[in-house]
C-alpha positions as CSV (number, residue, x, y, z in Angstrom):
1,M,0.0,0.0,0.0
2,A,1.1,3.6,-0.7
3,V,2.7,5.4,2.2
4,K,1.9,9.1,2.3
5,E,4.2,11.5,4.2
6,Y,3.4,15.0,5.3
7,K,5.2,17.8,7.2
8,S,2.1,19.9,7.8
9,V,1.4,19.3,11.5
10,E,-1.0,22.2,12.3
11,R,-1.5,21.7,16.1
12,V,-0.4,19.5,19.0
13,F,-2.7,19.3,22.0
14,G,-2.9,16.6,24.7
15,P,-2.3,13.2,23.1
16,L,-3.5,14.5,19.7
17,I,-2.0,16.1,16.6
18,I,-3.9,17.7,13.7
19,V,-2.3,17.2,10.3
20,D,-3.3,19.7,7.6
21,K,-3.4,19.4,3.8
22,V,-3.9,15.7,3.7
23,S,-5.8,13.6,1.2
24,G,-7.0,10.0,1.0
25,V,-6.6,9.4,4.7
26,S,-9.1,7.1,6.4
27,Y,-10.4,6.4,9.9
28,N,-8.4,3.9,12.0
29,E,-5.4,4.2,9.6
30,M,-2.0,3.6,11.2
31,V,0.4,6.5,11.4
32,E,4.2,6.8,11.8
33,I,5.5,10.0,13.3
34,K,9.1,11.1,13.1
35,T,10.3,13.8,15.5
36,A,12.9,16.4,15.0
37,T,15.4,14.2,16.8
38,G,14.7,11.2,14.6
39,E,12.6,9.3,17.2
40,K,9.8,7.2,15.7
41,R,6.4,7.1,17.3
42,F,3.2,5.5,16.2
43,G,-0.5,6.5,16.2
44,Q,-3.9,6.0,14.8
45,V,-6.3,8.3,12.9
46,L,-9.2,9.2,15.0
47,D,-10.9,11.5,12.6
48,A,-10.5,12.1,8.9
49,M,-11.9,15.2,7.2
50,K,-11.6,16.5,3.7
51,D,-8.1,17.9,4.1
52,K,-7.3,17.3,7.8
53,A,-6.6,14.3,10.0
54,V,-6.8,14.0,13.8
55,V,-4.2,11.5,15.0
56,Q,-3.8,10.0,18.5
57,L,-0.2,8.9,19.4
58,F,0.4,5.7,21.3
59,E,3.6,7.2,23.0
60,G,2.2,10.7,23.7
61,T,3.0,14.0,22.1
62,S,5.8,15.3,24.4
63,N,8.6,17.2,22.6
64,L,6.7,17.3,19.3
65,D,6.7,20.6,17.4
66,T,4.7,21.7,14.4
67,R,7.7,22.5,12.2
68,D,10.0,19.5,12.1
69,T,7.6,16.6,12.8
70,S,6.9,14.4,9.8
71,V,3.8,12.2,9.5
72,K,3.4,9.1,7.4
73,F,0.0,7.6,6.7
74,R,0.5,3.9,6.1
75,G,-2.6,3.2,4.2
76,E,-3.8,0.3,6.4
77,S,-5.5,-0.2,9.8
78,M,-3.5,-1.7,12.7
79,R,-2.4,-5.2,12.2
80,L,-1.1,-7.8,14.6
81,D,1.6,-10.5,14.1
82,V,0.1,-13.8,15.3
83,G,1.3,-17.3,15.7
84,V,1.0,-20.4,17.9
85,G,4.2,-19.2,19.5
86,M,2.1,-16.6,21.3
87,L,1.1,-19.2,23.8
88,G,3.0,-18.7,27.0
89,R,4.1,-15.2,26.0
90,V,3.3,-11.8,27.5
91,F,2.5,-8.8,25.3
92,S,1.7,-5.1,25.8
93,G,-1.8,-3.9,25.1
94,A,-0.7,-3.1,21.5
95,G,0.8,-6.6,20.9
96,R,4.5,-5.9,21.5
97,P,6.4,-8.7,23.4
98,I,7.3,-7.5,26.9
99,D,8.6,-10.7,28.4
100,N,12.2,-10.4,27.3
101,L,11.9,-13.6,25.1
102,G,12.6,-11.9,21.8
103,D,10.3,-11.1,18.9
104,L,7.5,-13.4,17.8
105,V,8.0,-15.4,14.7
106,P,4.7,-14.7,13.0
107,E,2.6,-17.1,11.0
108,D,0.3,-14.3,9.8
109,R,-0.5,-10.6,10.1
110,L,-4.1,-9.8,10.8
111,D,-6.3,-6.7,11.1
112,V,-7.0,-6.2,14.8
113,N,-10.6,-5.2,14.0
114,G,-11.4,-8.7,12.8
115,F,-14.0,-9.8,10.4
116,P,-17.7,-10.2,11.2
117,I,-19.0,-13.7,11.4
118,N,-21.8,-14.4,9.0
119,P,-24.9,-15.1,11.1
120,A,-25.9,-17.9,8.8
121,S,-22.6,-19.7,9.5
122,R,-22.8,-19.5,13.2
123,E,-23.4,-22.6,15.3
124,F,-25.4,-22.3,18.5
125,P,-23.2,-22.2,21.6
126,K,-23.1,-25.5,23.5
127,E,-20.9,-27.8,25.4
128,F,-19.7,-27.3,28.9
129,I,-16.6,-25.3,29.9
130,Q,-15.4,-26.2,33.4
131,T,-14.0,-23.2,35.4
132,G,-13.5,-25.1,38.6
133,V,-15.7,-22.5,40.4
134,S,-18.8,-24.1,41.8
135,A,-21.0,-21.0,41.7
136,I,-20.3,-20.7,38.0
137,D,-20.2,-24.4,37.0
138,G,-23.1,-25.5,39.1
139,M,-25.4,-22.5,38.9
140,N,-24.4,-20.3,35.9
141,T,-22.7,-22.7,33.6
142,L,-20.3,-21.3,30.9
143,V,-21.0,-22.8,27.5
144,R,-18.5,-23.0,24.7
145,G,-19.1,-20.1,22.3
146,Q,-20.9,-18.0,24.9
147,K,-20.2,-14.5,26.1
148,L,-20.9,-14.3,29.9
149,P,-19.7,-11.1,31.7
150,I,-18.8,-10.8,35.4
151,F,-20.2,-7.7,37.0
152,S,-18.0,-6.6,39.9
153,A,-17.3,-3.4,41.9
154,A,-14.4,-1.5,43.3
155,G,-12.7,-3.4,46.1
156,L,-14.1,-6.8,45.2
157,P,-11.7,-9.6,44.3
158,H,-12.5,-9.8,40.6
159,N,-8.8,-10.0,39.7
160,Q,-8.3,-13.0,41.9
161,L,-11.4,-14.7,40.3
162,A,-10.2,-13.8,36.8
163,A,-6.8,-15.3,37.5
164,Q,-8.3,-18.4,39.0
165,I,-10.6,-19.0,36.0
166,A,-7.6,-18.5,33.6
167,R,-5.6,-21.1,35.5
168,Q,-8.3,-23.7,35.9
169,A,-10.7,-23.4,32.9
170,T,-10.8,-26.4,30.6
171,V,-13.1,-28.4,28.4
172,L,-13.9,-32.0,29.4
173,K,-13.1,-33.2,25.9
174,G,-10.1,-32.3,23.8
175,K,-8.2,-30.7,26.7
176,S,-5.0,-30.4,24.6
177,N,-6.8,-28.0,22.3
178,F,-7.8,-25.5,25.0
179,A,-6.2,-22.1,25.4
180,V,-6.8,-18.9,27.3
181,V,-6.3,-15.4,26.0
182,F,-6.1,-13.0,28.9
183,A,-6.4,-9.2,28.4
184,A,-5.9,-6.9,31.3
185,I,-7.0,-3.3,30.5
186,G,-5.9,-0.2,32.4
187,I,-4.5,-2.1,35.4
188,T,-1.8,-1.1,37.8
189,A,1.8,-2.4,37.8
190,E,1.0,-4.3,41.0
191,E,-2.0,-6.0,39.4
192,A,0.1,-6.9,36.3
193,R,2.7,-8.5,38.5
194,F,0.0,-10.5,40.4
195,F,-1.4,-11.9,37.1
196,R,2.1,-12.9,35.8
197,E,3.2,-14.5,39.0
198,S,-0.2,-16.3,39.4
199,F,0.1,-17.9,35.9
200,E,3.8,-18.8,36.3
201,E,3.5,-20.3,39.7
202,S,0.5,-22.5,38.7
203,G,2.2,-23.9,35.6
204,S,-0.6,-22.8,33.4
205,M,1.4,-20.1,31.6
206,E,2.2,-22.3,28.6
207,R,-1.5,-22.3,27.4
208,I,-2.2,-18.6,28.1
209,V,-1.6,-15.6,25.9
210,T,-1.4,-12.5,28.1
211,F,-1.9,-8.9,27.0
212,L,-1.1,-6.3,29.7
213,N,-2.2,-2.7,29.3
214,L,-1.1,-0.6,32.3
215,A,-2.9,2.4,33.7
216,D,-0.1,4.8,32.6
217,D,0.0,3.4,29.0
218,P,-1.6,5.6,26.3
219,T,-5.4,5.8,26.2
220,I,-5.6,4.6,22.6
221,E,-3.8,1.4,23.6
222,R,-6.7,0.5,26.0
223,I,-9.0,0.6,23.0
224,I,-6.7,-1.7,21.0
225,T,-6.0,-4.3,23.8
226,P,-9.3,-6.2,23.6
227,R,-9.1,-6.1,19.8
228,A,-5.6,-7.5,19.8
229,A,-6.7,-10.3,22.3
230,L,-9.7,-11.2,20.2
231,T,-7.6,-11.2,17.0
232,T,-5.3,-13.7,18.6
233,A,-8.2,-15.8,19.8
234,E,-9.7,-15.9,16.2
235,F,-6.4,-17.1,14.8
236,L,-6.0,-19.8,17.4
237,A,-9.6,-20.9,17.1
238,F,-10.3,-20.8,13.4
239,K,-6.8,-21.4,12.0
240,H,-5.6,-24.0,14.5
241,G,-8.9,-25.5,15.8
242,M,-8.4,-24.6,19.4
243,H,-11.1,-23.9,22.0
244,V,-10.2,-20.4,23.3
245,L,-11.5,-18.7,26.4
246,V,-11.0,-14.9,26.3
247,I,-11.0,-13.1,29.7
248,M,-11.0,-9.3,29.5
249,T,-10.7,-7.2,32.6
250,D,-11.6,-4.4,33.2
251,M,-14.0,-3.4,30.4
252,T,-15.0,-0.3,32.4
253,N,-11.5,1.0,31.8
254,Y,-12.0,0.3,28.1
255,C,-15.2,2.4,28.1
256,E,-13.5,5.2,30.0
257,A,-10.9,5.3,27.3
258,L,-13.7,5.5,24.7
259,R,-15.1,8.4,26.6
260,E,-11.8,10.2,26.8
261,V,-11.1,9.8,23.1
262,S,-14.6,11.0,22.3
263,A,-14.1,14.1,24.4
264,A,-10.8,14.7,22.7
265,R,-12.6,14.6,19.3
266,E,-15.2,17.1,20.7
267,E,-18.1,14.7,20.0
268,I,-21.5,15.3,21.4
269,P,-21.7,13.1,24.6
270,G,-24.3,10.6,25.3
271,R,-25.5,9.2,28.6
272,R,-23.1,10.1,31.4
273,G,-20.7,11.5,29.0
274,Y,-20.0,8.2,27.1
275,P,-20.1,8.4,23.3
276,G,-23.4,7.6,21.7
277,Y,-21.8,4.8,19.7
278,M,-20.6,2.9,22.8
279,Y,-23.2,0.1,22.4
280,T,-22.0,-0.4,18.8
281,D,-18.4,-0.4,19.8
282,L,-18.9,-2.9,22.6
283,S,-20.9,-5.2,20.4
284,M,-18.1,-5.2,17.8
285,N,-15.9,-6.8,20.5
286,Y,-18.4,-9.1,22.2
287,E,-19.9,-10.4,19.0
288,R,-16.5,-11.8,18.0
289,A,-17.3,-14.8,20.3
290,G,-18.9,-17.9,18.9
291,R,-18.6,-21.0,16.8
292,I,-18.6,-21.3,13.1
293,K,-20.0,-24.2,11.1
294,G,-17.2,-26.4,9.6
295,K,-14.6,-25.0,12.0
296,K,-13.3,-27.1,15.0
297,G,-12.4,-24.2,17.2
298,S,-14.5,-21.8,19.2
299,I,-14.2,-18.5,21.1
300,T,-15.9,-18.0,24.5
301,Q,-15.8,-14.7,26.2
302,L,-15.7,-13.8,29.9
303,P,-15.5,-10.0,30.1
304,I,-15.2,-8.5,33.6
305,L,-16.3,-5.0,34.4
306,T,-16.6,-2.9,37.6
307,M,-19.9,-1.1,38.2
308,P,-19.2,2.5,39.2
309,S,-20.9,3.2,42.6
310,D,-22.1,-0.5,42.5
311,D,-24.8,0.7,40.0
312,I,-25.9,-2.1,37.8
313,T,-27.9,0.4,35.7
314,H,-24.7,2.3,34.8
315,P,-24.3,2.5,31.0
316,V,-21.3,0.0,31.0
317,P,-23.0,-2.9,32.7
318,D,-26.4,-1.9,31.2
319,L,-25.2,-2.0,27.6
320,T,-23.1,-5.1,28.2
321,G,-26.1,-6.9,29.6
322,Y,-28.1,-6.2,26.4
323,I,-25.3,-7.7,24.2
324,T,-24.2,-10.7,26.2
325,E,-26.0,-13.9,27.3
326,G,-26.4,-13.4,31.0
327,Q,-24.2,-12.1,33.8
328,I,-22.4,-13.2,37.0
329,V,-22.8,-10.7,39.8
330,L,-20.3,-10.3,42.6
331,S,-21.7,-9.2,46.0
332,R,-20.2,-6.8,48.5
333,E,-22.2,-8.4,51.3
334,L,-20.8,-11.8,50.6
335,H,-17.3,-10.3,50.4
336,R,-17.8,-8.8,53.9
337,K,-18.7,-12.2,55.2
338,G,-15.4,-13.6,53.9
339,V,-16.9,-15.6,51.1
340,F,-14.7,-16.2,48.0
341,P,-15.6,-15.9,45.3
342,P,-18.5,-13.6,46.4
343,I,-20.8,-14.6,43.6
344,D,-24.5,-13.8,44.3
345,V,-26.3,-16.5,42.4
346,L,-29.8,-14.9,42.6
347,P,-29.2,-11.9,40.3
348,S,-26.8,-14.0,38.2
349,L,-27.9,-15.8,35.1
350,S,-26.4,-17.9,32.2
351,R,-29.0,-17.8,29.5
352,L,-27.3,-20.7,27.6
353,M,-26.8,-22.9,30.6
354,Q,-29.3,-25.6,29.6
355,Q,-27.4,-26.1,26.3
356,G,-24.3,-27.1,28.1
357,I,-25.4,-29.4,30.9
358,G,-27.1,-32.8,31.1
359,A,-26.2,-36.5,31.1
360,D,-24.2,-36.3,27.9
361,R,-22.2,-33.1,29.0
362,T,-22.1,-32.8,32.8
363,R,-24.4,-35.1,34.7
364,G,-28.0,-36.0,34.5
365,D,-28.9,-34.5,37.9
366,H,-27.3,-31.1,37.1
367,S,-30.3,-29.2,35.9
368,G,-32.6,-30.3,38.8
369,V,-29.9,-29.7,41.4
370,S,-29.3,-26.1,40.1
371,N,-33.0,-25.4,40.2
372,Q,-33.4,-26.7,43.7
373,L,-30.4,-24.7,44.9
374,Y,-31.8,-21.5,43.5
375,S,-35.2,-22.1,45.0
376,S,-34.0,-23.2,48.5
377,Y,-31.4,-20.4,48.8
378,A,-33.9,-17.8,47.8
379,E,-36.3,-19.0,50.4
380,G,-33.6,-19.1,53.0
381,R,-32.6,-15.5,52.3
382,D,-36.2,-14.4,52.6
383,L,-36.5,-16.2,56.0
384,R,-33.3,-14.5,57.2
385,D,-35.0,-11.1,56.6
386,L,-38.1,-12.4,58.5
387,V,-35.9,-13.4,61.5
388,A,-34.7,-9.8,61.8
389,V,-38.4,-8.8,62.4
390,V,-39.9,-11.7,64.4
391,G,-36.9,-13.5,65.9
392,E,-35.7,-17.0,65.2
393,E,-37.9,-18.4,68.0
394,A,-41.0,-17.7,66.0
395,L,-39.9,-20.0,63.2
396,G,-40.8,-23.7,62.8
397,E,-38.3,-26.5,62.1
398,R,-38.8,-26.3,58.3
399,E,-38.0,-22.6,58.2
400,K,-34.9,-23.2,60.4
401,S,-33.7,-25.9,58.0
402,F,-33.9,-23.4,55.1
403,I,-31.9,-20.8,57.0
404,E,-29.3,-23.5,57.8
405,F,-29.2,-24.4,54.2
406,S,-28.6,-20.8,53.0
407,D,-25.8,-20.5,55.5
408,R,-24.2,-23.7,54.3
409,F,-24.8,-22.7,50.7
410,E,-22.7,-19.6,51.2
411,G,-20.1,-21.2,53.4
412,E,-19.6,-24.5,51.6
413,F,-20.9,-24.3,48.0
414,T,-20.2,-20.7,47.0
415,N,-17.1,-20.3,49.2
416,Q,-13.9,-22.1,48.0
417,G,-10.3,-21.2,48.1
418,P,-8.7,-19.1,45.3
419,K,-6.6,-22.1,44.4
420,E,-9.3,-24.7,44.9
421,N,-10.2,-26.4,41.6
422,R,-13.5,-28.3,41.7
423,T,-14.6,-30.7,39.0
424,I,-18.3,-30.7,38.1
425,D,-18.6,-33.9,40.1
426,D,-17.1,-32.2,43.1
427,T,-19.5,-29.3,42.7
428,L,-22.6,-31.5,42.5
429,S,-21.3,-33.6,45.5
430,V,-21.1,-30.5,47.6
431,A,-24.6,-29.5,46.5
432,W,-26.0,-32.8,47.6
433,D,-24.2,-32.6,50.9
434,I,-25.8,-29.3,51.8
435,M,-29.2,-30.3,50.5
436,A,-29.1,-32.9,53.3
437,S,-30.1,-30.0,55.6
438,L,-33.5,-30.1,54.0
439,S,-36.4,-32.6,54.2
440,K,-36.7,-35.0,51.3
441,K,-40.2,-33.7,50.6
442,D,-38.8,-30.2,50.1
443,L,-36.7,-31.4,47.2
444,K,-39.5,-30.8,44.7
445,R,-37.4,-29.7,41.7
446,I,-35.2,-32.8,41.4
447,D,-36.3,-36.1,39.8
448,P,-37.0,-38.5,42.7
449,E,-34.7,-41.0,41.0
450,F,-31.7,-38.7,41.5
451,V,-32.8,-37.9,45.1
452,E,-32.7,-41.6,45.9
453,K,-29.4,-42.0,44.2
454,F,-27.4,-39.0,45.5
455,L,-29.0,-37.6,48.7
456,K,-27.0,-38.5,51.7
457,K,-28.8,-38.9,55.0
458,D,-27.3,-39.6,58.4
């Protein structure tokens, strides 16, 4: 492609430069900037007008001037070098190796924006992905090809949960073809060190591709990071037939970057200052998950986001919920009780769960057990509120058994160590153990055949 070079920088402000007297420049086009001292920097076109272009630099605009700075428009959008050799490696948010292991030997060079999947060629998401976390596997099952976000809040241990899932996640069939692409967006250096050490100590590093975008990295890189991660996932899934789980944390930082770039472009803001196209932008990332007919591989997404002020109606979780197939909600109340992971199963939902469970995928009693746990835990929580009003002495034995069940559900089923990896059989066994707190006649949502087979009574 033709490379166009200009020395007509009109203005430098913040992370942006405006280049005058340009022609044929397009949105998202990659830009190479050469300073007066010969230093090379890179950027991306944010806005292209008839004879002007607004460019955001990845490395910032310090020490740039309008006289001696030259700008080259490369005629292509950002591309990423990809290859199977990315497994076990650590990259910056823009895809540059940062693990001191040398440059990647690429097999291909792909556009980070990806290519839309033809709806007619999509296969319906199905088949169980085991995360080793009971509150997810047993109650909000993750299905291969699904996009299932985790809604968290400031101060909750979503990073620990993300690392645990990345270490433990697997498919029950074809384990050797399973990989994780982990994208950390806008995190601190301490959090980046935690993720790297967690993967290395567990021995899972060799199957994980890690992208780390730090809080002090350029804003535009935060917008690129999930795209680079998903491009890598598409290559591994659809070129090499791997089943890829993409974990992205924190998507709220991604949306903040969108808002910052939108403000720099002086666009008319939408709800709470976010750009009006944020729904479209998020969907362009989330909809890259799925399965394609005739392809062995699949892409499953587990985006994690923090809800500002614990507000689930905030634009970021609100729009995410419209695009994805459910949500897993972390609870501040459970966190205060010392429960890890503090997953509140009542507002949580996996809309595709029934497609991934059953006798041929997990176990025949899985659906009934899940329904019973939901029903009994909800009743126990309601009775806890009643106790605060009338006192425990006013309750009968049946009501007390449900309160005991809800306590055991939080303390034994939901609660597990950050390094505890439960199989689906382990999860269901714990469920049957705590259901022993209830009378057999209260187990109305499970097939009596399974009650007789699995219920343990003293």
